[in-house]
matplotlib code that plots the C-alpha trace (Angstrom):
import matplotlib.pyplot as plt

x = [-13.6, -10.1, -8.9, -6.2, -8.6, -11.3, -8.7, -7.3, -10.7, -11.3, -7.7, -8.1, -11.4, -9.7, -6.7, -8.2, -11.6, -10.2, -8.4, -5.3, -2.5, -3.8, -2.8, -3.7, -4.5, -4.7, -5.0, -2.7, -5.1, -5.6, -1.9, -1.5, -4.3, -2.9, 0.7, -0.2, -1.5, 0.6, 3.8, 4.5, 6.0, 2.7, 0.7, 2.9, 2.5, -1.2, -0.5, -0.4, 1.8, 1.7, 0.9, 0.3, -1.6, -5.0, -4.0, -0.9, -1.7, 1.8, 1.1, 1.5, -1.5, -1.7, -4.9, -4.7, -4.5, -7.4, -7.3, -8.4, -9.1, -9.3, -9.8, -11.6, -14.9, -13.5, -14.1, -10.5, -10.4, -13.7, -12.6, -9.4, -11.3, -13.7, -10.7, -9.4, -12.6, -13.1, -9.8, -9.1, -5.7, -6.8, -9.3, -11.5, -11.9, -13.0, -13.9, -13.7, -14.3, -13.2, -16.6, -20.2, -20.8, -23.4, -26.0, -24.5, -21.0, -22.4, -24.1, -21.0, -19.0, -21.6, -21.6, -17.8, -17.8, -18.4, -16.4, -18.2, -15.0, -16.3, -17.2, -17.8, -18.3, -18.2, -17.8, -15.2, -15.4, -11.6, -11.5, -9.0, -5.4, -4.8, -1.8, -2.3, -5.1, -6.5, -5.3, -6.5, -6.0, -7.9, -4.6, -5.3, -2.2, -2.7, -1.0, -2.3, -6.0, -8.0, -9.9, -11.6, -13.7, -13.4, -14.0, -12.9, -16.5, -17.1, -15.8, -14.3, -17.1, -14.8, -13.1, -16.5, -17.7, -14.5, -14.3, -18.0, -17.6, -14.4, -15.9, -19.1, -16.8, -15.0, -18.3, -19.4, -16.1, -16.4, -20.1, -21.0, -24.0, -23.1, -24.5, -22.8, -21.6, -19.9, -18.2, -20.9, -18.6, -17.4, -19.5, -17.2, -18.0, -21.7, -21.7, -19.8, -22.2, -25.2, -23.5, -22.6, -26.2, -27.5, -25.3, -26.4, -30.0, -29.6, -27.7, -30.0, -29.9, -26.1, -26.3, -28.8, -26.4, -27.6, -25.5, -26.1, -23.2, -23.8, -24.2, -20.8, -20.2, -18.6, -17.0, -16.2, -13.7, -12.1, -8.3, -8.5, -10.0, -6.6, -3.9, -1.2, -0.7, 0.5, 2.8, 4.9, 8.2, 7.9, 10.0, 8.7, 10.1, 7.2, 6.2, 9.9, 10.4, 7.3, 8.1, 11.8, 12.0, 8.5, 6.5, 4.1, 2.0, 4.5, 7.4, 10.5, 12.4, 16.1, 17.2, 18.0, 20.3, 24.1, 26.1, 23.1, 23.7, 21.6, 19.7, 18.6, 17.4, 13.8, 12.6, 9.4, 8.1, 4.8, 2.6, 0.3, 2.8, 4.7, 8.0, 9.6, 9.3, 11.7, 9.5, 6.3, 7.8, 9.4, 7.1, 5.9, 9.2, 10.7, 14.0, 16.0, 14.9, 15.3, 19.0, 19.4, 16.9, 18.7, 22.0, 20.6, 19.1, 22.5, 24.1, 21.4, 22.0, 25.7, 25.2, 22.9, 25.3, 28.3, 26.4, 25.0, 26.7, 25.2, 27.4, 30.6, 30.6, 29.6, 31.2, 28.5, 25.4, 23.3, 25.2, 24.7, 21.0, 20.8, 22.7, 20.4, 17.3, 18.6, 20.1, 16.8, 15.9, 19.4, 19.5, 16.1, 17.2, 20.4, 18.4, 16.1, 19.0, 20.7, 17.5, 16.9, 20.5, 20.4, 17.1, 18.0, 21.4, 19.8, 17.2, 20.1, 21.8, 18.6, 18.0, 21.4, 21.2, 17.8, 18.6, 15.4, 16.2, 16.1, 13.2, 11.1, 11.5, 10.0, 7.3, 6.3, 6.3, 4.0, 1.7, 1.4, 2.2, 1.4, 4.4, 4.2, 7.3, 9.7, 8.1, 8.4, 12.1, 12.7, 10.9, 13.1, 16.3, 15.1, 14.2, 17.5, 19.6, 21.2, 21.3, 17.5, 15.9, 13.4, 10.5, 11.1, 11.0, 7.7, 6.2, 7.3, 5.8, 2.5, 2.4, 3.1, 0.3, -2.2, -1.3, -1.4, -3.9, -6.4, -3.8, -4.0, -0.2, 0.7, 3.4, 2.2, 2.8, 6.2, 7.1, 5.9, 8.0, 11.0, 10.6, 10.7, 13.8, 15.5, 14.8, 12.0, 9.8, 6.6, 4.3, 5.7, 5.6, 2.0, 1.1, 1.0, -2.0, -3.4, -3.4, -5.1, -7.8, -8.5, -7.7, -7.5, -9.3, -12.4, -12.6, -11.9, -14.8, -12.9, -10.7, -7.5, -5.1, -7.4, -7.2, -10.7, -11.7, -10.2, -10.9, -9.4, -6.3, -6.0, -6.2, -3.6, -1.2, -1.7, -1.0, 2.3, 3.2, 2.4, 5.2, 5.7, 8.0, 10.3, 10.2, 9.7, 6.5, 4.4, 1.8, -1.3, -3.4, -6.7, -8.4, -7.6, -9.9, -12.7, -12.7, -12.6, -15.6, -17.5, -16.8, -17.9, -21.2, -20.2, -19.6, -21.9, -24.8, -24.1, -20.5, -21.0, -24.7, -25.8, -27.0, -27.8, -29.9, -32.6, -35.8, -38.4, -40.5, -37.7, -36.0, -34.2, -32.0, -33.4, -31.6, -30.2, -27.8, -25.8, -25.3, -24.7, -21.3, -20.2, -18.0, -16.8, -15.7, -14.5, -12.9, -12.3, -10.4, -11.3, -8.1, -5.9, -4.7, -1.2, 0.9, 0.9, -2.8, -2.5, -0.1, -2.6, -5.4, -3.2, -2.1, -5.8, -6.8, -4.0, -5.0, -8.7, -7.7, -5.5, -8.5, -10.7, -12.8, -14.3, -14.2, -12.1, -11.3, -10.3, -8.7, -8.5, -8.2, -8.0, -4.2, -1.6, 0.0, 3.4, 4.2, 5.4, 2.4, 0.0, 1.5, 1.6, -2.0, -3.1, -0.9, -2.5, -6.0, -5.4, -4.6, -8.3, -9.8, -10.6, -7.5, -8.5, -7.1, -3.6, -4.7, -3.7, -6.7, -7.6, -5.6, -2.2, 0.1, 0.7, 3.4, 5.1, 5.9, 6.8, 9.5, 10.6, 11.7, 13.5, 13.1, 11.7, 9.7, 6.0, 4.5, 3.5, 0.4, -0.2, -2.6, -2.3, 1.5, 1.4, -1.0, 1.1, 4.3, 2.4, 1.1, 4.7, 5.8, 3.0, 3.8, 7.4, 6.1, 3.8, 6.7, 8.8, 6.0, 5.7, 9.5, 9.4, 6.4, 7.3, 5.3]
y = [-99.2, -97.8, -95.8, -93.8, -92.7, -91.7, -89.7, -87.9, -86.9, -85.0, -83.6, -82.3, -80.6, -79.1, -77.6, -76.8, -75.2, -72.0, -70.1, -68.1, -67.9, -69.0, -70.3, -73.8, -74.3, -77.8, -79.4, -82.1, -84.9, -83.5, -82.9, -86.7, -87.4, -85.0, -86.1, -89.7, -89.1, -86.3, -84.4, -80.8, -80.1, -81.2, -79.0, -76.0, -76.6, -75.9, -72.2, -72.8, -70.0, -71.1, -74.3, -73.9, -75.2, -73.7, -73.3, -71.2, -67.6, -66.3, -66.1, -62.9, -61.1, -61.4, -59.7, -60.1, -63.9, -66.3, -69.2, -72.8, -74.5, -78.3, -79.6, -82.3, -81.2, -81.7, -79.3, -78.1, -77.5, -75.7, -73.5, -72.7, -71.9, -69.6, -67.7, -67.4, -66.1, -63.6, -62.0, -63.0, -62.8, -63.4, -61.8, -64.9, -68.3, -71.5, -74.1, -77.8, -80.4, -84.1, -85.2, -84.0, -80.9, -80.7, -77.9, -76.4, -76.3, -74.6, -72.0, -71.1, -70.8, -68.5, -66.3, -66.1, -64.9, -61.3, -59.9, -62.1, -63.6, -67.2, -67.8, -71.5, -74.3, -78.0, -81.5, -83.7, -87.2, -87.8, -88.8, -91.6, -92.3, -93.8, -96.2, -98.1, -98.8, -101.4, -100.4, -97.5, -96.5, -94.2, -92.8, -94.1, -94.1, -97.1, -95.6, -92.1, -92.8, -95.2, -97.8, -99.4, -98.0, -99.6, -103.1, -105.0, -105.2, -101.5, -98.7, -95.5, -93.1, -90.8, -93.7, -95.1, -91.8, -91.1, -94.6, -94.5, -91.1, -92.1, -95.3, -93.4, -91.0, -93.9, -95.4, -91.9, -91.4, -94.8, -94.2, -97.5, -98.5, -101.9, -104.9, -104.9, -108.2, -108.3, -110.7, -112.0, -112.6, -109.0, -106.4, -103.8, -104.9, -105.1, -101.5, -100.3, -101.9, -100.3, -96.9, -97.1, -98.2, -95.3, -92.9, -94.3, -94.0, -90.5, -89.4, -91.3, -88.6, -88.7, -92.5, -92.3, -93.5, -94.3, -97.3, -100.6, -102.3, -105.2, -104.4, -104.5, -106.0, -104.3, -106.9, -105.9, -108.1, -107.8, -107.8, -110.0, -112.8, -113.2, -112.0, -114.1, -112.2, -108.9, -110.8, -112.4, -111.2, -110.1, -111.0, -108.8, -105.3, -103.1, -105.2, -105.5, -101.8, -101.3, -104.0, -103.3, -99.5, -98.1, -96.9, -94.2, -92.5, -93.8, -92.2, -93.9, -92.2, -93.1, -90.3, -92.7, -94.8, -94.4, -93.5, -92.3, -89.3, -86.2, -86.6, -90.2, -89.4, -89.3, -91.3, -91.7, -95.1, -94.8, -97.0, -94.1, -92.3, -93.2, -91.7, -94.9, -97.8, -100.0, -99.9, -100.4, -103.6, -104.9, -103.8, -107.4, -109.1, -111.4, -110.5, -113.1, -111.7, -108.2, -108.3, -109.6, -107.0, -104.0, -105.2, -105.3, -101.8, -100.4, -102.1, -100.6, -97.2, -97.5, -98.6, -95.7, -93.2, -94.7, -94.8, -91.3, -89.3, -86.1, -86.5, -87.5, -85.2, -81.6, -79.4, -77.3, -75.4, -78.3, -80.7, -78.5, -78.4, -82.2, -82.5, -80.0, -81.9, -85.3, -84.2, -84.1, -87.6, -88.9, -87.2, -88.6, -92.1, -91.7, -90.6, -93.6, -96.0, -94.5, -94.7, -98.4, -99.4, -97.6, -99.1, -102.7, -102.3, -101.3, -104.1, -106.6, -105.3, -105.6, -109.1, -110.1, -108.1, -109.4, -113.0, -112.9, -116.0, -118.2, -116.3, -116.3, -120.0, -120.7, -118.1, -119.7, -123.2, -122.0, -120.2, -122.9, -126.3, -128.3, -129.9, -129.2, -131.0, -129.5, -126.1, -126.1, -127.1, -124.4, -121.8, -122.8, -122.3, -119.0, -117.6, -118.7, -117.3, -113.9, -113.1, -113.0, -109.6, -109.4, -108.4, -111.4, -113.7, -112.2, -112.5, -116.1, -116.9, -115.3, -117.3, -120.5, -119.6, -118.8, -122.0, -124.5, -122.9, -125.7, -128.4, -130.0, -130.6, -127.0, -125.2, -121.6, -120.8, -122.3, -120.2, -117.1, -117.9, -118.5, -115.0, -113.5, -115.4, -113.7, -110.3, -109.2, -106.6, -108.0, -105.7, -107.1, -110.7, -110.1, -109.6, -113.3, -113.5, -110.2, -111.7, -114.9, -113.0, -110.6, -112.8, -116.4, -119.5, -118.7, -115.2, -116.0, -116.8, -118.9, -121.9, -119.9, -122.9, -125.4, -127.8, -127.8, -131.2, -134.2, -132.8, -129.4, -131.1, -133.1, -129.9, -128.3, -131.3, -131.3, -127.6, -128.3, -130.9, -128.8, -126.9, -123.3, -120.7, -121.0, -121.8, -118.1, -117.6, -120.6, -118.5, -117.3, -114.6, -115.9, -113.0, -114.8, -117.7, -115.4, -113.3, -116.5, -117.9, -114.6, -114.3, -117.9, -117.2, -119.7, -117.4, -118.6, -116.4, -117.5, -116.3, -113.1, -111.9, -109.2, -105.7, -103.2, -100.2, -102.2, -100.7, -99.4, -102.4, -104.8, -104.4, -107.8, -109.5, -112.5, -115.8, -114.9, -112.4, -115.3, -117.1, -113.9, -113.8, -110.1, -108.8, -106.0, -106.4, -103.7, -105.3, -103.3, -104.7, -103.1, -102.5, -102.4, -104.4, -105.5, -105.2, -109.0, -109.0, -106.1, -108.2, -111.1, -108.8, -107.2, -110.6, -111.8, -108.7, -109.4, -113.0, -112.1, -109.5, -112.1, -114.4, -111.7, -111.3, -107.9, -108.8, -106.6, -106.4, -103.3, -103.6, -101.1, -100.7, -98.1, -98.3, -100.6, -102.4, -103.9, -106.3, -103.6, -101.4, -104.3, -105.3, -101.7, -101.2, -104.3, -103.2, -99.8, -101.2, -103.5, -100.6, -99.4, -102.8, -104.8, -106.1, -109.7, -109.1, -109.7, -113.0, -116.4, -118.0, -121.6, -124.4, -122.6, -125.5, -128.4, -129.4, -131.8, -129.1, -126.7, -129.2, -129.5, -125.9, -126.1, -124.1, -120.8, -118.1, -117.6, -114.4, -112.6, -110.7, -107.2, -105.7, -102.2, -102.3, -103.9, -101.4, -98.5, -99.9, -100.5, -96.9, -95.6, -97.7, -96.5, -92.8, -93.3, -94.8, -91.7, -89.4, -91.2, -90.9, -87.2, -86.8, -88.8, -87.0, -85.7, -83.0]
z = [71.9, 72.0, 74.9, 73.1, 70.4, 72.9, 74.9, 71.9, 70.7, 74.0, 73.9, 70.4, 71.4, 74.4, 72.6, 69.2, 69.9, 71.2, 68.4, 69.1, 71.7, 75.1, 78.6, 79.9, 83.6, 85.0, 88.5, 89.8, 88.5, 85.0, 84.6, 84.9, 82.5, 79.9, 80.2, 79.8, 76.2, 74.8, 75.4, 76.4, 73.0, 71.3, 73.6, 72.9, 69.2, 69.7, 70.5, 74.2, 75.6, 79.3, 81.2, 85.0, 87.9, 88.7, 92.4, 91.6, 92.4, 91.7, 88.0, 86.1, 84.7, 80.9, 80.1, 76.3, 76.5, 76.6, 79.1, 78.9, 82.2, 82.4, 86.0, 87.9, 89.5, 93.1, 95.9, 95.9, 92.2, 92.2, 95.0, 93.2, 90.0, 91.9, 93.3, 89.7, 88.3, 91.1, 90.2, 86.6, 85.1, 81.5, 79.2, 78.6, 80.2, 78.6, 81.3, 80.7, 83.4, 83.4, 84.7, 85.4, 87.5, 90.2, 90.1, 93.2, 91.6, 88.5, 90.7, 92.7, 89.5, 88.0, 91.2, 91.1, 87.5, 88.4, 85.5, 82.9, 81.6, 81.2, 77.6, 77.6, 80.1, 79.0, 80.4, 78.8, 80.1, 80.5, 84.2, 83.9, 83.1, 79.7, 79.9, 76.6, 74.1, 76.5, 79.9, 82.2, 85.8, 88.1, 89.5, 93.0, 95.3, 97.6, 100.7, 100.2, 99.5, 101.6, 99.6, 102.6, 105.5, 108.9, 107.6, 104.5, 103.2, 103.1, 100.8, 102.0, 101.0, 99.0, 97.1, 96.2, 94.8, 92.9, 91.4, 90.4, 88.7, 86.9, 85.6, 84.5, 82.6, 81.0, 79.7, 78.4, 76.7, 75.0, 74.3, 75.9, 78.1, 79.5, 81.3, 84.6, 86.1, 89.5, 91.8, 94.1, 97.1, 97.1, 98.8, 97.3, 93.8, 94.6, 96.0, 93.0, 90.6, 92.5, 92.4, 88.7, 87.8, 89.8, 87.9, 84.5, 85.5, 86.8, 83.7, 81.3, 78.7, 78.5, 78.0, 75.2, 72.6, 69.1, 68.3, 66.5, 68.3, 70.6, 74.3, 76.1, 79.5, 82.5, 84.7, 88.3, 90.1, 93.6, 93.9, 96.9, 94.8, 93.2, 95.7, 94.0, 90.8, 92.4, 94.7, 92.0, 90.6, 87.0, 83.9, 81.1, 80.5, 81.5, 84.5, 85.7, 85.6, 87.7, 90.1, 90.7, 90.1, 89.9, 86.9, 87.9, 85.2, 82.6, 84.4, 85.9, 88.7, 88.8, 91.1, 94.0, 91.8, 91.6, 88.5, 86.5, 84.2, 84.9, 81.6, 82.6, 86.2, 85.1, 82.1, 80.2, 79.2, 77.3, 75.1, 74.2, 72.0, 68.9, 70.1, 71.4, 68.9, 70.9, 74.0, 71.9, 70.5, 73.7, 76.6, 76.9, 76.0, 78.6, 80.2, 78.3, 74.9, 76.1, 76.4, 72.8, 71.6, 73.2, 71.9, 68.4, 69.0, 69.9, 66.8, 64.5, 66.0, 65.5, 62.0, 61.3, 62.7, 60.9, 57.6, 57.8, 55.0, 56.4, 59.4, 57.7, 54.7, 55.6, 52.9, 51.3, 52.5, 51.2, 53.3, 56.4, 55.6, 55.4, 58.7, 60.5, 59.2, 60.3, 63.6, 65.7, 64.6, 65.3, 68.7, 69.6, 68.6, 70.6, 73.7, 73.3, 73.0, 76.0, 78.0, 77.4, 77.9, 81.3, 82.3, 81.3, 83.0, 86.3, 86.0, 85.5, 88.7, 90.7, 89.5, 90.8, 94.0, 95.0, 93.9, 91.8, 89.8, 92.9, 94.5, 91.3, 90.7, 94.1, 93.6, 90.4, 91.9, 94.8, 92.3, 89.7, 91.2, 94.4, 96.0, 99.7, 101.0, 98.5, 98.8, 102.6, 102.4, 99.8, 102.0, 105.0, 102.9, 101.5, 105.0, 106.4, 103.6, 104.4, 100.7, 100.2, 100.9, 103.8, 101.6, 99.3, 102.4, 103.4, 99.9, 99.7, 103.1, 102.1, 98.8, 100.8, 103.3, 100.5, 98.6, 101.5, 103.9, 103.5, 103.7, 107.2, 107.3, 106.5, 108.6, 108.3, 112.0, 111.8, 108.8, 110.5, 113.6, 111.4, 109.8, 113.3, 114.1, 111.1, 112.7, 110.2, 111.9, 113.5, 111.5, 108.2, 109.4, 110.5, 106.8, 106.4, 108.8, 107.4, 103.9, 105.0, 106.9, 104.0, 100.9, 102.2, 101.0, 103.1, 101.5, 97.9, 95.6, 93.0, 93.1, 92.7, 92.9, 91.4, 94.4, 95.7, 94.3, 92.4, 88.9, 89.8, 91.2, 87.9, 85.8, 88.1, 87.7, 83.9, 83.8, 85.6, 83.0, 80.0, 78.2, 79.3, 77.9, 80.9, 84.5, 85.4, 83.4, 84.4, 86.2, 84.3, 85.9, 87.2, 85.3, 82.0, 82.9, 84.1, 80.9, 78.8, 80.6, 80.2, 76.5, 75.9, 77.8, 80.6, 83.6, 86.3, 87.5, 91.1, 90.9, 88.8, 88.9, 86.5, 87.2, 84.6, 83.9, 82.2, 80.9, 83.5, 82.8, 83.3, 86.6, 86.6, 84.0, 82.2, 81.9, 78.5, 80.1, 81.6, 78.3, 76.4, 74.6, 74.7, 71.9, 74.1, 77.7, 80.2, 83.2, 86.4, 89.3, 92.6, 94.5, 91.4, 88.4, 87.4, 84.3, 84.1, 83.7, 81.2, 79.1, 79.1, 77.9, 75.2, 73.9, 73.9, 71.9, 69.4, 69.1, 68.5, 65.9, 64.0, 63.9, 62.4, 65.5, 66.4, 70.1, 72.4, 76.1, 78.1, 81.6, 84.4, 88.1, 90.8, 90.2, 88.6, 91.5, 92.0, 94.8, 97.2, 96.7, 97.1, 100.5, 101.6, 100.6, 102.6, 105.6, 105.5, 105.2, 108.2, 110.5, 110.0, 110.7, 113.9, 115.7, 114.8, 111.3, 112.9, 114.4, 112.9, 111.2, 112.0, 110.4, 110.2, 111.2, 113.5, 116.0, 113.6, 111.1, 113.8, 114.8, 111.2, 111.2, 114.5, 117.7, 116.6, 118.5, 118.2, 116.9, 120.1, 118.8, 120.3, 117.7, 118.9, 118.8, 115.4, 114.0, 115.4, 113.8, 110.5, 110.5, 111.0, 108.1, 105.9, 106.8, 105.7, 102.4, 102.0, 102.7, 100.1, 97.5, 98.1, 97.7, 94.4, 92.8, 89.3, 87.6]

ax = plt.figure().add_subplot(projection="3d")
ax.plot(x, y, z, "-o")
ax.set_aspect("equal")
plt.show()
């Protein structure tokens, strides 16, 4: 159950089945899928003469070439393909789709092929973004696509269909027919489980795998059950790049940064290729070790250059040949060294500019330990400080509200008022209440902070006393505990009921499903996962492999979130919900703590005005995303 291997199997079939020089036409989605697992150079080495978009009609007619088409079976891509077939620019077309076609789509494609140029039509189940061997994404852009409908318990119809189809394709590509377990408190997870089960039953012939392997489990979780993990500052290389700069489809955009050389404006950071050994080794390294590791990387490069006889002694034809043979490797190594020095340098500047050491220490305290008095004082100091960015103040306030919502002596309203006093826009301050209404204690299924009862509080206190790597990595994603319980056969039926395409005579799971210890687990987080959770899953897989276990976990989500994207997604969602989402929930503070923070204004709620301001903010975010898209 390896994502890279499954993806490469489909890619090899796509590029190798058609013999001779050919063109390759993709749509915007399959461009992302392909670029995540291979390079343009590798594609061109497969006798691909031209790579272009299916919607581009300004291409030259090359009637002696064959054409491979790989697109998603969406209405837009099918329409573009029909136009292509009705006026073909190539001699033969080989059609490949990333998911199943409907009968209607097959019929309109057939009717468009008036010149009989289509020689083959196949379904390749590569409808997801492969980010590592155990991490996938559905390429969902939070502020561009709507996850929710008009209330937080209902899917946007298009998002539900696309998520269902992509997860079905994932299962088909891995050749797995799983038991499905879903978070019982989430209507989104329940609807998704129903929809996937329907797809499996409908496509029963495709899922008729002949396998002696144990039955895997597909675990569906809701992002709002753990809103803390995506809000925290990150301190490992991959996660830091995504949180502070942005890592979209393995690409880093530095065009907005000063003093960056033109060759370093757009960088690739990928765990699916073997072209960057430094990143492969250090993607999960913490920031402290990263500085020492990149210094050693530079030293090794300098030593290799200095000790390269082919560079120093070029006197004969043989010497020239050796130099030419070694030059591409040395140039590639030099580019990699320069890339990582540039990135780590920019990360270091951002850590200083955003005062992340101070901010993150308080974040970790709020996420991992309970100390209300000291946390409240620290929050007050952070909000008052002119050196702390506004978004950090909002995130800290949300973490405080999530942690202490159930504590009678909390000062959530006072913290909100203090944010307003600092001039932070109301629609961003209102996110404190939005998060409580959508992901607060009354909405979450699990005891996220381990403070619901005496024994949970004891475990939380013990956790705070145990040794950790450093103060900035105390937090452990809640997902780790959930997966651990599942693999030990201890995940409660009431919390995560089962649903599966059982036999026609067995419509309901028996009790053994809930004590079953799966060897293979596919976790999908509705709303998006994080690189911190991906790191936990990767380390778990490595640990199980060292112990000789055949068990394996794969993680995915609609997208891979950073803190900014998570807040923007929730802000965007709130604009579609009832105005009460902006109202303060009950138990958000008392007069004593209001006085503790001084005379600060109240949040004057005008839901329509807040929604309008939030929509304007989201539109600016969308425009920025469009400007930053890299093809």
